[in-house]
N, C-alpha and C positions, 0 to 999 in steps of 0.2 A: 533365582535371584534377580532383582531389577537391574543391577549394575553387572550384568553377566557379559561374556565375550560377544554375545549377540548384540547387547546394547552398545558396547564399545564399537563394533563394526558399523552399526547404524549411525552412530555419532560421528564416526570417520567419514562415512558417506555423505551425511548432511552437511558437515563442515566443508567438504569438498564442493558440494552443490552451491552452497551459499558463497563460498570463497570465489568460485568461478563467476558467479552473477555480480558479486561486488567488483571483482577485477575488471569485468567487462564494462560495467557502468563507470568505474573509475578512469579506465583507459580512454573510453569514449568522451567523457566529460572533460578530461584534460586536454584531448586533441581539439575538440570543438570549442573549448573556452579560450583558445588562442586564435580562433579565426574570427575576425571582426566583421559585423554586418555591413554590407554595402550601403544599406539605408541609414546607418547610424543610430538606429533606434535601440533604446535601452530595454531591459527586460520589463520595467515598469510601463514604459510607453507602448511595448508590444502588447502586454495585458490590457491596457486602457483602450488601445485601437480595436482589439477584438470584442471587448465589452460594448464599446459604442456601436460597432458594426451589428451587434446582436440586440441592441436596444436595452441593455441591462446595466449600463454604467451608472453609478451614483454620482452623476455630474449634471451641471446645467439645471439644478433645482430638483432633480430626481432623487427621491429618498424613499425609505420605507421597504417594504416586502418587495423582493424581485430586483431591488437596486444593489449592485455590487460594487464594493469599494476595494481599493488596494492599499496595503501597508507594507512597510519594510520591517522585517524581524532580524534579530541577531542570530548568529550561528551559521552553520553550514548544512546543506541539505534539510533545512527546516521549512522548506516551501510547502504550503498546503492551502486548501480552501475549506473554510468552516461554513456549512450550510445554516448553522444556527444564527450566525451573525451576519452572513452575506459578506464576508471578507476574504479576499485573495491575499494571502501572506507570502511575501517574496524575501528570500534571505539576502543578506548584504552582497553576496557574490553574484546574485541574480538581478536584483532590483535596479542597480545603476550600471550594469555591464551591458555593452553593446557587442555581443558576440552570438554565434549560431546556437551554442549551448544555452545562453540565457533566454534567447527567444523561444527555444524548444520547451524549456522548463516553465517559463511564464505561460505560454500557450497552453501547456497541459493542465496547469492549475485552473486557468480559465475555463478549460474544457469541462472541468467539474462544475463549475458555476453555470455554464450552459445546460449540463445535464440536469442540475437543480431546477433551473428555470423552465425546462421542458418536462419536468416530473419523471426523469429517467427511473424506471421501476427498480432496477438493481441498486442504484444509487440511494433511493429512499430505504430500501430494504437494509443496506448496509448501515445507514444512519440509525435505523431503528434497532439494529442489533447491538450497538455500541454499549449501552448500559449493561446488558447481559453479559457481553464479552468482557467488560471491565470487571465484573464480578467473577466470572469463571476463571479469568487469568490469575486472579489472586489466590483462589482456593484449590484449583484443579490439582496442581502438582503436590500440594500439601496432602490432600486426600489419597493420591496415588501412592506417594512414598509411604505414608502412614498405613495404607492398607497392606503393603508388603512387610512393614516392620511388625504390625499386629499380626500378620499371618492371614492367608485368605483360603485356608482349607475348610474343612467342615468338622464341627464339634458336636457330638451327640446327635448327629444326623441333621444338624441345622448349620447354615453358613454362619461363619464367624463375623465378628464386627469389622475385621480387616476386609472380609469380602465385600461387605456393604460400603465400606470407605473407598476401596479400590474402584468399584463400578460407579459410585457417585462421582469420583474423580475423573473417570473416563467419559462420563456423560458431560461433565462440565468442560472437559478438554475438547470434546467433540463440537461444542458451541464455537470455540476458538477456531477450529479447523474449518467449520462451516463459514465463518466470517472471512477467513483467508480465501476460500473458494468463491464466495460472492464478491470478494475485492477484485478478483481477476477480470471479469467483464467490465467492471466499472473503470479500472485502469486502462485497459485496452481501448474501451470505447472513448475515453477522455483523450487518449493520444491520437486516435483516429480524427476526432473533432478537431484537435489541435493542428494536426497536419493539413487538414482541409482549410482551416482558417488562415494558416501561415502561407498557403498557396493561392487561395482565392483573394486574399487581401494584398497579395504581393509583398508580405513582410519579408519573406525569403525569396531570393531570386532563384532561377532555375538551377544555378550552380551551388546554391546553398541548401536547396531542398533535401538533397541526398543526406547532408550532414544532420539536418533536422530529424530526418526519418531514422538514421542510426541512433541518434540520441534517445528518441522516444522508444525504440525497440530495445535498446539496452536497459532502459529504466523499467520497462515491462518485464524484462527477464528476471528482475529482482523479485517481483511479486510471484511469478511462476516458480521460482526456487523456493520461497517462503511457503506457499501452499503445498509443494511437493514434500518438503521437509516436515511440515505439520502432519501430513497424511502418513508419512513413514513412521512417525513416533506413535501416532494413533494406532496404526495396524500393530505395531510392536506391543503396546500396552494391551491391546484387546487380546493378541496371541497369548501373552503371558497369563492374563486374567482367565482365559478359556482353558489353558493347559493345567491350571492349578485349581479348577472348580472340584 
């Protein structure tokens, strides 16, 4: 059965992995959100400074493709860069905050804009995968669960409808897993670019750089955890499907 003791064990393991990653980023963010920047720059100002230094800021009459703008968005942990619009969106807690955490998060999102400007291959691959992943995310689990409900054995020497449903679901779920794997180098590279910018532009002082590095490392750990969780579930579904052929 899909919801077997093995599934429950994997669920517990993956919850632990995800929980540890979230706890790490939560603790780190809380700590460095309390440490003010010596420069007094806000997250929005840090983002603009880096964009200007890289010649991609949508200011001074520069508009169109390759020009990146900054906007504030509501919510928490809603920071992101959209390559389709060329906009870096910073959450309320980052946009106007002058802390080490805000600087690190803003720089990370601008790191994605720099990737886009330089044609970073994994970034473009991830963007191209989004439509397929959105589709697979909607239907993969429906097909996997449906396959087990219908039964995935063999009837009259032929695989059942459940068999085909299961493996169609596994195929779609694999696309989501691949997306998580492709996301890893994108996020790690964006963090590396961010740290270089924060250092070279003296946005963070020598005593603040370690905090910025810790923030970016903790954030990256959440993506590592997400990829590992996805791989564990995929391996489990494949194991069950293969065992019941």
